[in-house]
BAVEX-970937 format. One record per residue: z, x, y of N, C-alpha, C, CB in turn; residue number from 0. Coordinates in steps of 0.1 Angstrom, whole numbers, plus 5000, padded with zeros to 4 digits. Glycine has a CB too. Layout:
N
<<Z; X; Y>; <Z; X; Y>; <Z; X; Y>; <Z; X; Y>; NUM>
...
// end
This chain:
216
<<5000; 5008; 4988>; <5000; 5000; 5000>; <5000; 5009; 5012>; <5012; 4991; 5000>; 0>
<<4993; 5005; 5022>; <4993; 5012; 5035>; <4990; 5003; 5046>; <4982; 5023; 5035>; 1>
<<4996; 5006; 5058>; <4994; 4997; 5070>; <4983; 5003; 5079>; <5008; 4997; 5078>; 2>
<<4972; 4996; 5080>; <4962; 5000; 5090>; <4967; 4997; 5104>; <4949; 4993; 5087>; 3>
<<4961; 5005; 5113>; <4964; 5002; 5127>; <4951; 5002; 5135>; <4974; 5012; 5133>; 4>
<<4948; 4991; 5142>; <4956; 4979; 5142>; <4951; 4969; 5132>; <4955; 4973; 5156>; 5>
<<4958; 4958; 5130>; <4954; 4947; 5122>; <4945; 4938; 5131>; <4966; 4939; 5116>; 6>
<<4933; 4937; 5128>; <4924; 4930; 5137>; <4911; 4925; 5129>; <4920; 4938; 5149>; 7>
<<4906; 4914; 5133>; <4894; 4909; 5127>; <4894; 4896; 5119>; <4888; 4920; 5118>; 8>
<<4884; 4894; 5111>; <4883; 4882; 5103>; <4892; 4883; 5091>; <4868; 4879; 5099>; 9>
<<4900; 4873; 5089>; <4911; 4872; 5079>; <4907; 4860; 5070>; <4925; 4871; 5085>; 10>
<<4902; 4862; 5059>; <4897; 4851; 5050>; <4908; 4847; 5040>; <4885; 4855; 5042>; 11>
<<4910; 4834; 5038>; <4920; 4829; 5029>; <4913; 4822; 5018>; <4931; 4820; 5036>; 12>
<<4916; 4826; 5005>; <4909; 4819; 4994>; <4914; 4806; 4991>; <4909; 4828; 4982>; 13>
<<4906; 4798; 4984>; <4910; 4785; 4978>; <4904; 4784; 4964>; <4906; 4773; 4987>; 14>
<<4911; 4779; 4954>; <4905; 4778; 4941>; <4891; 4771; 4941>; <4914; 4771; 4931>; 15>
<<4882; 4777; 4934>; <4868; 4772; 4933>; <4867; 4762; 4922>; <4858; 4783; 4932>; 16>
<<4861; 4750; 4924>; <4860; 4741; 4913>; <4853; 4746; 4900>; <4853; 4728; 4917>; 17>
<<4845; 4756; 4902>; <4837; 4762; 4891>; <4844; 4774; 4885>; <4823; 4766; 4895>; 18>
<<4857; 4777; 4890>; <4864; 4788; 4884>; <4864; 4801; 4892>; <4859; 4791; 4870>; 19>
<<4872; 4811; 4886>; <4874; 4823; 4894>; <4861; 4831; 4895>; <4884; 4831; 4886>; 20>
<<4852; 4831; 4886>; <4839; 4838; 4887>; <4832; 4834; 4899>; <4831; 4837; 4875>; 21>
<<4832; 4821; 4902>; <4825; 4815; 4914>; <4832; 4820; 4926>; <4824; 4800; 4913>; 22>
<<4845; 4819; 4926>; <4853; 4824; 4938>; <4850; 4839; 4940>; <4868; 4822; 4936>; 23>
<<4850; 4847; 4930>; <4847; 4861; 4931>; <4834; 4864; 4938>; <4848; 4868; 4918>; 24>
<<4824; 4856; 4935>; <4811; 4858; 4941>; <4812; 4855; 4956>; <4800; 4849; 4935>; 25>
<<4819; 4844; 4959>; <4822; 4841; 4973>; <4829; 4852; 4981>; <4830; 4828; 4975>; 26>
<<4839; 4858; 4974>; <4847; 4868; 4981>; <4838; 4881; 4983>; <4859; 4872; 4972>; 27>
<<4830; 4884; 4973>; <4821; 4896; 4974>; <4812; 4894; 4986>; <4813; 4898; 4961>; 28>
<<4807; 4882; 4988>; <4798; 4880; 5000>; <4806; 4881; 5012>; <4792; 4866; 4999>; 29>
<<4818; 4875; 5013>; <4826; 4876; 5025>; <4830; 4890; 5029>; <4838; 4867; 5023>; 30>
<<4834; 4898; 5019>; <4838; 4912; 5022>; <4827; 4920; 5027>; <4844; 4918; 5009>; 31>
<<4815; 4918; 5021>; <4803; 4926; 5025>; <4797; 4921; 5039>; <4793; 4925; 5015>; 32>
<<4803; 4910; 5044>; <4798; 4904; 5056>; <4808; 4904; 5068>; <4794; 4890; 5053>; 33>
<<4818; 4912; 5067>; <4827; 4914; 5078>; <4841; 4910; 5077>; <4822; 4906; 5089>; 34>
<<4846; 4905; 5065>; <4860; 4902; 5063>; <4868; 4915; 5062>; <4862; 4893; 5051>; 35>
<<4878; 4916; 5069>; <4887; 4928; 5069>; <4899; 4926; 5061>; <4890; 4933; 5083>; 36>
<<4904; 4914; 5060>; <4916; 4911; 5053>; <4914; 4898; 5045>; <4928; 4908; 5064>; 37>
<<4918; 4899; 5032>; <4917; 4887; 5023>; <4931; 4883; 5019>; <4908; 4891; 5011>; 38>
<<4934; 4870; 5020>; <4946; 4865; 5015>; <4943; 4857; 5002>; <4953; 4856; 5025>; 39>
<<4950; 4861; 4991>; <4948; 4853; 4979>; <4958; 4842; 4979>; <4950; 4863; 4966>; 40>
<<4953; 4830; 4980>; <4961; 4818; 4980>; <4958; 4809; 4969>; <4959; 4810; 4994>; 41>
<<4967; 4808; 4959>; <4965; 4799; 4948>; <4978; 4793; 4944>; <4959; 4808; 4936>; 42>
<<4979; 4780; 4946>; <4992; 4773; 4943>; <4993; 4767; 4929>; <4993; 4761; 4953>; 43>
<<4982; 4769; 4921>; <4982; 4764; 4907>; <4991; 4772; 4898>; <4968; 4763; 4902>; 44>
<<4996; 4766; 4887>; <5005; 4774; 4878>; <4996; 4784; 4870>; <5012; 4764; 4868>; 45>
<<5004; 4794; 4865>; <4997; 4804; 4856>; <4999; 4818; 4861>; <4982; 4801; 4856>; 46>
<<5011; 4823; 4858>; <5015; 4836; 4864>; <5006; 4847; 4859>; <5029; 4839; 4860>; 47>
<<5003; 4848; 4846>; <4994; 4859; 4841>; <4980; 4857; 4847>; <4994; 4858; 4826>; 48>
<<4975; 4845; 4848>; <4962; 4843; 4854>; <4961; 4848; 4868>; <4958; 4828; 4853>; 49>
<<4972; 4845; 4876>; <4972; 4849; 4890>; <4973; 4864; 4891>; <4983; 4842; 4897>; 50>
<<4981; 4870; 4882>; <4982; 4885; 4882>; <4968; 4891; 4879>; <4992; 4890; 4872>; 51>
<<4961; 4886; 4869>; <4948; 4891; 4865>; <4938; 4890; 4877>; <4943; 4884; 4853>; 52>
<<4938; 4878; 4883>; <4928; 4875; 4894>; <4932; 4884; 4906>; <4929; 4861; 4898>; 53>
<<4945; 4885; 4909>; <4949; 4894; 4920>; <4945; 4908; 4918>; <4964; 4893; 4921>; 54>
<<4946; 4913; 4906>; <4942; 4927; 4904>; <4927; 4929; 4907>; <4946; 4932; 4890>; 55>
<<4919; 4920; 4902>; <4905; 4920; 4904>; <4901; 4920; 4919>; <4897; 4909; 4897>; 56>
<<4908; 4911; 4926>; <4906; 4910; 4941>; <4910; 4922; 4948>; <4913; 4897; 4946>; 57>
<<4921; 4928; 4944>; <4926; 4940; 4950>; <4916; 4951; 4949>; <4940; 4944; 4945>; 58>
<<4911; 4953; 4937>; <4901; 4964; 4935>; <4889; 4962; 4943>; <4897; 4965; 4920>; 59>
<<4884; 4949; 4944>; <4872; 4946; 4952>; <4875; 4948; 4967>; <4868; 4931; 4949>; 60>
<<4887; 4944; 4971>; <4890; 4946; 4986>; <4890; 4961; 4989>; <4903; 4940; 4989>; 61>
<<4896; 4969; 4981>; <4897; 4983; 4984>; <4883; 4990; 4983>; <4907; 4990; 4974>; 62>
<<4875; 4985; 4974>; <4861; 4991; 4974>; <4854; 4988; 4987>; <4853; 4984; 4962>; 63>
<<4857; 4977; 4994>; <4851; 4974; 5007>; <4860; 4977; 5019>; <4848; 4958; 5007>; 64>
<<4870; 4986; 5017>; <4879; 4990; 5027>; <4885; 4978; 5034>; <4871; 4999; 5038>; 65>
<<4889; 4968; 5026>; <4896; 4957; 5032>; <4910; 4956; 5025>; <4888; 4944; 5029>; 66>
<<4918; 4947; 5031>; <4932; 4946; 5026>; <4933; 4933; 5018>; <4942; 4946; 5038>; 67>
<<4942; 4933; 5008>; <4946; 4921; 5001>; <4960; 4917; 5004>; <4943; 4923; 4986>; 68>
<<4962; 4905; 5009>; <4975; 4900; 5012>; <4977; 4888; 5002>; <4976; 4895; 5027>; 69>
<<4989; 4887; 4996>; <4992; 4876; 4987>; <5000; 4865; 4994>; <5001; 4882; 4975>; 70>
<<4996; 4853; 4992>; <5002; 4842; 4998>; <5015; 4838; 4991>; <4993; 4829; 4999>; 71>
<<5026; 4838; 4998>; <5039; 4833; 4994>; <5046; 4841; 4983>; <5037; 4819; 4989>; 72>
<<5039; 4847; 4974>; <5045; 4853; 4961>; <5048; 4868; 4963>; <5035; 4850; 4949>; 73>
<<5060; 4871; 4966>; <5064; 4885; 4968>; <5063; 4892; 4955>; <5078; 4886; 4974>; 74>
<<5068; 4886; 4944>; <5068; 4892; 4931>; <5054; 4896; 4926>; <5074; 4883; 4920>; 75>
<<5044; 4887; 4929>; <5030; 4889; 4925>; <5025; 4901; 4933>; <5021; 4877; 4928>; 76>
<<5028; 4901; 4946>; <5023; 4912; 4955>; <5028; 4926; 4949>; <5028; 4910; 4969>; 77>
<<5041; 4926; 4945>; <5047; 4938; 4940>; <5041; 4942; 4927>; <5062; 4937; 4939>; 78>
<<5039; 4932; 4918>; <5034; 4935; 4905>; <5020; 4941; 4905>; <5033; 4922; 4897>; 79>
<<5011; 4937; 4914>; <4998; 4942; 4914>; <4995; 4953; 4924>; <4988; 4931; 4916>; 80>
<<5006; 4956; 4932>; <5004; 4967; 4942>; <4996; 4962; 4954>; <4999; 4979; 4937>; 81>
<<4996; 4949; 4958>; <4988; 4944; 4969>; <4992; 4951; 4982>; <4990; 4929; 4970>; 82>
<<4984; 4950; 4992>; <4987; 4956; 5005>; <4998; 4949; 5012>; <4975; 4956; 5014>; 83>
<<5001; 4936; 5009>; <5012; 4929; 5015>; <5013; 4915; 5011>; <5010; 4930; 5030>; 84>
<<5022; 4908; 5018>; <5024; 4894; 5015>; <5026; 4886; 5027>; <5037; 4893; 5006>; 85>
<<5022; 4873; 5026>; <5024; 4864; 5038>; <5034; 4853; 5033>; <5010; 4857; 5042>; 86>
<<5044; 4852; 5041>; <5055; 4842; 5038>; <5056; 4831; 5048>; <5068; 4849; 5036>; 87>
<<5061; 4820; 5045>; <5063; 4809; 5054>; <5078; 4807; 5057>; <5057; 4796; 5048>; 88>
<<5081; 4798; 5066>; <5094; 4796; 5070>; <5104; 4793; 5059>; <5095; 4784; 5080>; 89>
<<5099; 4786; 5048>; <5108; 4783; 5037>; <5106; 4792; 5025>; <5105; 4768; 5033>; 90>
<<5098; 4802; 5027>; <5095; 4811; 5016>; <5105; 4823; 5017>; <5081; 4816; 5016>; 91>
<<5103; 4833; 5008>; <5111; 4845; 5008>; <5112; 4851; 5023>; <5106; 4856; 4998>; 92>
<<5124; 4855; 5027>; <5124; 4860; 5041>; <5119; 4874; 5042>; <5139; 4859; 5046>; 93>
<<5118; 4878; 5054>; <5112; 4891; 5056>; <5120; 4903; 5050>; <5110; 4894; 5071>; 94>
<<5133; 4902; 5052>; <5141; 4913; 5047>; <5140; 4914; 5032>; <5156; 4910; 5051>; 95>
<<5141; 4903; 5025>; <5140; 4903; 5010>; <5126; 4909; 5006>; <5142; 4889; 5004>; 96>
<<5115; 4904; 5013>; <5102; 4909; 5010>; <5101; 4924; 5012>; <5091; 4902; 5018>; 97>
<<5107; 4929; 5023>; <5107; 4943; 5026>; <5114; 4951; 5016>; <5112; 4946; 5040>; 98>
<<5126; 4946; 5012>; <5134; 4953; 5002>; <5126; 4954; 4989>; <5147; 4946; 4999>; 99>
<<5119; 4944; 4985>; <5111; 4944; 4972>; <5098; 4952; 4973>; <5108; 4930; 4968>; 100>
<<5091; 4952; 4984>; <5078; 4958; 4985>; <5078; 4971; 4992>; <5069; 4948; 4993>; 101>
<<5088; 4975; 4999>; <5088; 4988; 5006>; <5083; 4988; 5020>; <5080; 4997; 4998>; 102>
<<5085; 4999; 5026>; <5082; 5000; 5041>; <5067; 5000; 5044>; <5088; 5013; 5046>; 103>
<<5059; 5004; 5034>; <5045; 5004; 5037>; <5038; 4991; 5035>; <5038; 5014; 5028>; 104>
<<5044; 4981; 5030>; <5038; 4968; 5028>; <5036; 4961; 5041>; <5047; 4959; 5018>; 105>
<<5025; 4953; 5042>; <5022; 4945; 5053>; <5029; 4931; 5051>; <5007; 4943; 5056>; 106>
<<5038; 4927; 5060>; <5044; 4914; 5058>; <5041; 4906; 5070>; <5060; 4916; 5057>; 107>
<<5035; 4894; 5067>; <5032; 4884; 5078>; <5040; 4872; 5075>; <5017; 4881; 5078>; 108>
<<5042; 4864; 5086>; <5050; 4852; 5085>; <5044; 4841; 5093>; <5064; 4854; 5089>; 109>
<<5044; 4829; 5088>; <5039; 4817; 5095>; <5050; 4813; 5106>; <5036; 4805; 5086>; 110>
<<5045; 4811; 5118>; <5054; 4807; 5129>; <5050; 4793; 5135>; <5055; 4817; 5139>; 111>
<<5040; 4787; 5129>; <5036; 4773; 5133>; <5033; 4773; 5148>; <5047; 4763; 5129>; 112>
<<5041; 4765; 5156>; <5039; 4765; 5170>; <5052; 4769; 5177>; <5035; 4750; 5175>; 113>
<<5059; 4778; 5171>; <5072; 4782; 5176>; <5073; 4797; 5179>; <5083; 4779; 5166>; 114>
<<5072; 4800; 5192>; <5073; 4814; 5197>; <5087; 4820; 5193>; <5071; 4815; 5211>; 115>
<<5098; 4813; 5194>; <5111; 4819; 5190>; <5111; 4824; 5176>; <5122; 4810; 5192>; 116>
<<5104; 4817; 5167>; <5103; 4822; 5153>; <5096; 4835; 5152>; <5096; 4811; 5144>; 117>
<<5086; 4837; 5160>; <5078; 4849; 5160>; <5086; 4861; 5166>; <5065; 4847; 5168>; 118>
<<5093; 4858; 5176>; <5102; 4869; 5182>; <5112; 4873; 5172>; <5109; 4864; 5195>; 119>
<<5118; 4864; 5165>; <5128; 4867; 5155>; <5121; 4874; 5143>; <5135; 4854; 5149>; 120>
<<5109; 4871; 5139>; <5102; 4877; 5129>; <5099; 4892; 5132>; <5089; 4870; 5125>; 121>
<<5095; 4894; 5145>; <5092; 4908; 5149>; <5105; 4916; 5148>; <5087; 4908; 5164>; 122>
<<5116; 4911; 5152>; <5129; 4918; 5152>; <5133; 4921; 5137>; <5140; 4909; 5158>; 123>
<<5129; 4912; 5128>; <5133; 4913; 5114>; <5124; 4923; 5107>; <5133; 4900; 5107>; 124>
<<5113; 4927; 5114>; <5104; 4937; 5108>; <5090; 4932; 5103>; <5110; 4943; 5097>; 125>
<<5086; 4920; 5107>; <5073; 4915; 5103>; <5062; 4924; 5109>; <5071; 4901; 5108>; 126>
<<5051; 4925; 5102>; <5040; 4933; 5107>; <5030; 4925; 5115>; <5033; 4940; 5096>; 127>
<<5030; 4912; 5113>; <5022; 4902; 5121>; <5028; 4888; 5120>; <5007; 4902; 5117>; 128>
<<5024; 4880; 5129>; <5028; 4866; 5129>; <5016; 4857; 5130>; <5038; 4863; 5140>; 129>
<<5017; 4845; 5124>; <5006; 4836; 5125>; <5010; 4823; 5131>; <5001; 4833; 5110>; 130>
<<5002; 4818; 5140>; <5004; 4805; 5147>; <4993; 4795; 5143>; <5005; 4807; 5162>; 131>
<<4996; 4782; 5143>; <4986; 4772; 5140>; <4992; 4760; 5132>; <4975; 4778; 5132>; 132>
<<4985; 4749; 5132>; <4971; 4749; 5133>; <4966; 4746; 5148>; <4965; 4738; 5124>; 133>
<<4955; 4752; 5151>; <4950; 4750; 5165>; <4939; 4739; 5166>; <4943; 4763; 5170>; 134>
<<4932; 4736; 5155>; <4922; 4726; 5154>; <4925; 4718; 5141>; <4908; 4732; 5155>; 135>
<<4919; 4706; 5140>; <4920; 4698; 5128>; <4917; 4706; 5116>; <4912; 4685; 5129>; 136>
<<4925; 4705; 5106>; <4924; 4714; 5094>; <4922; 4705; 5081>; <4936; 4723; 5092>; 137>
<<4912; 4709; 5073>; <4910; 4702; 5060>; <4921; 4706; 5050>; <4896; 4705; 5055>; 138>
<<4926; 4719; 5051>; <4935; 4724; 5041>; <4949; 4718; 5044>; <4936; 4739; 5042>; 139>
<<4953; 4717; 5056>; <4966; 4712; 5060>; <4965; 4702; 5071>; <4976; 4723; 5063>; 140>
<<4960; 4690; 5068>; <4957; 4680; 5079>; <4970; 4676; 5087>; <4950; 4668; 5074>; 141>
<<4981; 4677; 5081>; <4994; 4673; 5087>; <5001; 4684; 5094>; <5002; 4666; 5077>; 142>
<<4996; 4696; 5094>; <5002; 4707; 5100>; <5005; 4705; 5115>; <4994; 4720; 5098>; 143>
<<5015; 4711; 5120>; <5019; 4709; 5134>; <5008; 4715; 5143>; <5032; 4715; 5137>; 144>
<<5006; 4709; 5155>; <4996; 4713; 5164>; <5002; 4725; 5173>; <4992; 4702; 5173>; 145>
<<4994; 4735; 5174>; <4997; 4746; 5183>; <4987; 4746; 5194>; <4997; 4760; 5175>; 146>
<<4992; 4749; 5206>; <4983; 4750; 5218>; <4978; 4764; 5220>; <4990; 4745; 5230>; 147>
<<4966; 4765; 5226>; <4960; 4778; 5228>; <4969; 4786; 5237>; <4946; 4777; 5234>; 148>
<<4976; 4780; 5246>; <4984; 4787; 5256>; <4995; 4795; 5248>; <4991; 4777; 5266>; 149>
<<4999; 4791; 5236>; <5009; 4798; 5229>; <5005; 4812; 5226>; <5012; 4790; 5216>; 150>
<<4992; 4814; 5223>; <4987; 4827; 5221>; <4989; 4837; 5233>; <4972; 4827; 5217>; 151>
<<4986; 4831; 5245>; <4988; 4839; 5257>; <5003; 4843; 5258>; <4983; 4832; 5269>; 152>
<<5012; 4833; 5256>; <5026; 4836; 5257>; <5031; 4846; 5246>; <5034; 4823; 5255>; 153>
<<5025; 4845; 5234>; <5029; 4854; 5224>; <5025; 4868; 5227>; <5022; 4850; 5210>; 154>
<<5013; 4870; 5233>; <5008; 4884; 5236>; <5017; 4890; 5247>; <4994; 4884; 5240>; 155>
<<5023; 4882; 5255>; <5032; 4887; 5265>; <5046; 4891; 5259>; <5034; 4877; 5277>; 156>
<<5050; 4884; 5248>; <5063; 4886; 5243>; <5064; 4895; 5231>; <5069; 4872; 5239>; 157>
<<5053; 4897; 5224>; <5053; 4904; 5211>; <5046; 4918; 5212>; <5047; 4895; 5200>; 158>
<<5050; 4927; 5203>; <5043; 4939; 5202>; <5034; 4939; 5189>; <5053; 4951; 5201>; 159>
<<5036; 4930; 5180>; <5029; 4930; 5167>; <5017; 4921; 5168>; <5038; 4926; 5156>; 160>
<<5007; 4923; 5160>; <4995; 4914; 5160>; <4997; 4900; 5158>; <4985; 4920; 5150>; 161>
<<4988; 4892; 5163>; <4989; 4877; 5162>; <4977; 4871; 5155>; <4991; 4871; 5176>; 162>
<<4980; 4862; 5145>; <4969; 4856; 5138>; <4969; 4841; 5142>; <4972; 4856; 5123>; 163>
<<4957; 4836; 5144>; <4955; 4822; 5147>; <4949; 4815; 5134>; <4945; 4819; 5159>; 164>
<<4953; 4803; 5131>; <4949; 4796; 5119>; <4947; 4782; 5121>; <4958; 4799; 5107>; 165>
<<4939; 4775; 5114>; <4938; 4761; 5114>; <4925; 4755; 5120>; <4949; 4755; 5122>; 166>
<<4915; 4752; 5112>; <4903; 4745; 5116>; <4894; 4754; 5125>; <4906; 4733; 5124>; 167>
<<4895; 4767; 5122>; <4887; 4777; 5131>; <4873; 4778; 5126>; <4894; 4790; 5131>; 168>
<<4864; 4778; 5135>; <4849; 4779; 5133>; <4844; 4790; 5142>; <4842; 4766; 5134>; 169>
<<4831; 4794; 5140>; <4825; 4803; 5149>; <4823; 4797; 5163>; <4811; 4808; 5144>; 170>
<<4823; 4783; 5163>; <4821; 4777; 5176>; <4834; 4777; 5185>; <4817; 4763; 5174>; 171>
<<4846; 4776; 5178>; <4858; 4775; 5186>; <4866; 4788; 5186>; <4866; 4763; 5181>; 172>
<<4863; 4797; 5177>; <4871; 4809; 5176>; <4872; 4818; 5188>; <4866; 4817; 5164>; 173>
<<4861; 4818; 5196>; <4861; 4827; 5208>; <4872; 4824; 5217>; <4848; 4826; 5215>; 174>
<<4875; 4811; 5219>; <4886; 4807; 5227>; <4900; 4813; 5223>; <4887; 4792; 5228>; 175>
<<4902; 4814; 5210>; <4914; 4819; 5205>; <4915; 4834; 5207>; <4916; 4815; 5190>; 176>
<<4904; 4841; 5205>; <4904; 4856; 5207>; <4906; 4859; 5221>; <4890; 4862; 5202>; 177>
<<4900; 4851; 5230>; <4902; 4853; 5244>; <4916; 4851; 5248>; <4893; 4844; 5252>; 178>
<<4923; 4842; 5242>; <4937; 4839; 5245>; <4947; 4849; 5239>; <4941; 4825; 5240>; 179>
<<4942; 4858; 5230>; <4951; 4868; 5225>; <4951; 4870; 5210>; <4964; 4866; 5230>; 180>
<<4944; 4862; 5202>; <4944; 4863; 5188>; <4938; 4876; 5183>; <4937; 4851; 5181>; 181>
<<4945; 4884; 5175>; <4940; 4896; 5170>; <4932; 4894; 5157>; <4951; 4906; 5167>; 182>
<<4936; 4883; 5150>; <4929; 4879; 5138>; <4927; 4864; 5138>; <4937; 4884; 5125>; 183>
<<4916; 4860; 5131>; <4913; 4846; 5129>; <4914; 4844; 5114>; <4899; 4842; 5135>; 184>
<<4923; 4836; 5110>; <4925; 4832; 5096>; <4917; 4820; 5092>; <4940; 4830; 5092>; 185>
<<4908; 4821; 5083>; <4898; 4811; 5080>; <4897; 4808; 5065>; <4884; 4815; 5086>; 186>
<<4897; 4795; 5062>; <4895; 4791; 5048>; <4882; 4784; 5047>; <4907; 4782; 5043>; 187>
<<4881; 4771; 5051>; <4869; 4763; 5049>; <4858; 4768; 5058>; <4872; 4749; 5052>; 188>
<<4861; 4774; 5070>; <4851; 4780; 5078>; <4843; 4791; 5072>; <4857; 4784; 5091>; 189>
<<4848; 4796; 5061>; <4841; 4806; 5053>; <4837; 4801; 5039>; <4850; 4819; 5051>; 190>
<<4848; 4797; 5031>; <4845; 4794; 5017>; <4840; 4780; 5015>; <4857; 4796; 5009>; 191>
<<4841; 4772; 5026>; <4836; 4758; 5025>; <4822; 4756; 5031>; <4846; 4749; 5031>; 192>
<<4815; 4767; 5034>; <4802; 4766; 5040>; <4791; 4769; 5030>; <4802; 4776; 5052>; 193>
<<4779; 4765; 5034>; <4768; 4768; 5025>; <4763; 4783; 5026>; <4756; 4759; 5029>; 194>
<<4765; 4789; 5038>; <4761; 4803; 5040>; <4772; 4811; 5044>; <4749; 4803; 5050>; 195>
<<4780; 4817; 5035>; <4792; 4824; 5038>; <4788; 4837; 5046>; <4799; 4828; 5025>; 196>
<<4778; 4844; 5042>; <4774; 4856; 5049>; <4771; 4853; 5064>; <4762; 4863; 5043>; 197>
<<4763; 4843; 5067>; <4760; 4840; 5081>; <4772; 4836; 5089>; <4750; 4828; 5081>; 198>
<<4781; 4828; 5083>; <4793; 4824; 5091>; <4802; 4836; 5093>; <4801; 4814; 5083>; 199>
<<4803; 4845; 5083>; <4811; 4857; 5085>; <4806; 4866; 5096>; <4813; 4865; 5072>; 200>
<<4793; 4867; 5096>; <4786; 4875; 5107>; <4788; 4869; 5121>; <4771; 4877; 5104>; 201>
<<4788; 4856; 5121>; <4790; 4849; 5134>; <4805; 4852; 5139>; <4788; 4834; 5133>; 202>
<<4814; 4851; 5129>; <4828; 4854; 5133>; <4829; 4869; 5138>; <4838; 4851; 5121>; 203>
<<4823; 4878; 5131>; <4824; 4892; 5134>; <4818; 4894; 5148>; <4816; 4900; 5124>; 204>
<<4808; 4887; 5152>; <4802; 4889; 5165>; <4812; 4884; 5176>; <4789; 4880; 5166>; 205>
<<4820; 4875; 5173>; <4831; 4871; 5183>; <4840; 4882; 5186>; <4839; 4859; 5177>; 206>
<<4844; 4889; 5176>; <4853; 4901; 5178>; <4845; 4912; 5185>; <4859; 4906; 5165>; 207>
<<4833; 4915; 5180>; <4825; 4925; 5186>; <4823; 4923; 5201>; <4812; 4927; 5179>; 208>
<<4820; 4910; 5205>; <4817; 4907; 5219>; <4830; 4908; 5227>; <4811; 4893; 5220>; 209>
<<4841; 4905; 5221>; <4854; 4906; 5228>; <4858; 4921; 5231>; <4865; 4900; 5221>; 210>
<<4852; 4930; 5224>; <4855; 4944; 5226>; <4845; 4951; 5235>; <4855; 4951; 5212>; 211>
<<4834; 4944; 5238>; <4824; 4950; 5247>; <4829; 4950; 5261>; <4811; 4942; 5246>; 212>
<<4827; 4961; 5268>; <4832; 4962; 5282>; <4824; 4952; 5291>; <4830; 4976; 5288>; 213>
<<4831; 4947; 5301>; <4825; 4937; 5310>; <4815; 4945; 5318>; <4836; 4931; 5319>; 214>
<<4804; 4938; 5322>; <4793; 4944; 5330>; <4798; 4947; 5344>; <4781; 4936; 5330>; 215>
// end
C-alpha cells in the first residue's frame, strides 16, 4: 500500500454486473485505460471468498494501470488482499480502527454526507480524504441526503486533505463540482451504467485537464 500525492481525478465505484464478474472486469479494464485513477470495489452481496478473489484480480489490474484500489466498507477485506485503502461510512469501522488494522500507508476515506463538522473530525482522526454527497439525484442511493455545491467551497477553506464529490455526477455537471473544490469525482452509473464507458471517462478526464489549464 502506498499513498500517492495528491489524490485527484476520476474515482470509479463498481457495482455488480448482472452478467457476472467477467463482464464487470471488462468494464473496469475499459475505465482504467480511459482515465480512471482510483477504483473502489463496492459489492454488498454475500460471499467472502468470492469477494477476496475478485478483489485480488481488481488490485492486480489497477496496479498494472498505475491506479489505486479502495475497498468499500470492508476493512478486513482490504487488509486480506493488500488493497491500497478502504472507504468507510459514518456507521462503519471508524478511522482509528481501520488505521490500526491497515497501517500508516493505507488510504482511508470516509463519507461525510452534507456535514462539514464530520469532515473536520475525520481529518483530525487521520483520514486521507473525505467524501460529500449526494450532489445530484442518484440512482444508487436515491434517498441519500442532499449536499449543496457551496459545501465544497467551505470544505476547501477548512480542510487540508482532498475532497471527493459523489452522487449523480455526469460529464455535464461535474465541472461545477471541480470548480467548487472537488479533488475527485466519484462516479458509479455515470461510468458503469453508460453505453460507452471509454467516451464518458475521457469526458470526465477532460474536466480535470481543463481545470488545471492556466487562465488565458
